[in-house]
N, C-alpha and C positions, 0 to 999 in steps of 0.2 A: 420419608421426607430427605431432597439431598439438598443441601446448603451452598449454595457457590461458594468456593472458595476465595476468599479477598484475599489478594496480589499483593504482598507485604514489600515496599519496598527494601530492597536485600543494602543493610550496608555495607559498604567497600569494608574490608578487612584490611587491618593495619598489617604491615609486613613485621613480620616474627622477627625479633633482634633474638640472636640465639646470644645466651651469654661468653663468656671469652674463656678459651680454652684456658684448664689448668696443666700442671707440670707433666703429670702422667698421662694425661690425654694428649699432649702436643706429644710426647715418647713414644705413645701409642701410634700414633698416627706417620709418626716417622720410622716406627720398626717393624708394623703389621703387615706389610708386604715380604719384607725380611723373613719373616717367622711361619707365614704361609708355603714361601717358597723352600725353605729347609724342611718344616712339617708334612707337607703337602695336606692340612688338614682343611676342611671347608667349614666347619662347627665355629661359628663365632666364639661362644661362650670357653669353648677349648683354647681358641687362640686368646682371648682376654686371659685364660692362668696363667699359659704360659709367658704373655707379656705383664703380667703382674709379677710373676718369679722373678724376670728379669730384673723388673723395674728396683725390685725390694733386693737382688742382690748387687745392683750398683755400688759403688761408695757415692759419698755426701758430694766427690767433690765432680762427680761425673752427674749426677742429678743437677747438681748445681746451672750447668745450662740450660737445663729446661726448666727450671724455677726462674730463672734469668728472660729466658724467652717469655713465660706465661707473663713475668711481670711487664714486659713491654707491651704484652698484647692488652693487658689489662687495663694498662695506662692508655693506650691507641683508643680502645672501647671508651673510655671515661671520657676522652677529648670528640670522639664522633658522636656520642649516644648522652651528654653531660646529665641527662636527666631520668636516665632507662634505670628502671629497677626490673631484678628477676619476675618479680611479680607483674610484672606486665603484661606476662605471655599467659597467665592465668586466668 
């Protein structure tokens, strides 16, 4: 026997609100193109390893720029989405 499939009304999907980027992610976003140009690598994992090593090699003062950007991004995110929780996406 075949059963006619009941057409379910699809719930409109809520837009996914991403987490604000942390300091390291902001650093990666800024430096990725430079590393790719220098190393001619295509593998994301290898590029991420290089970026990770370079991040750890930075002084606290050099990293501070990215921590400040991340702090500002978090503040903006909290203003735009005051009731947002990372759990909303799962």
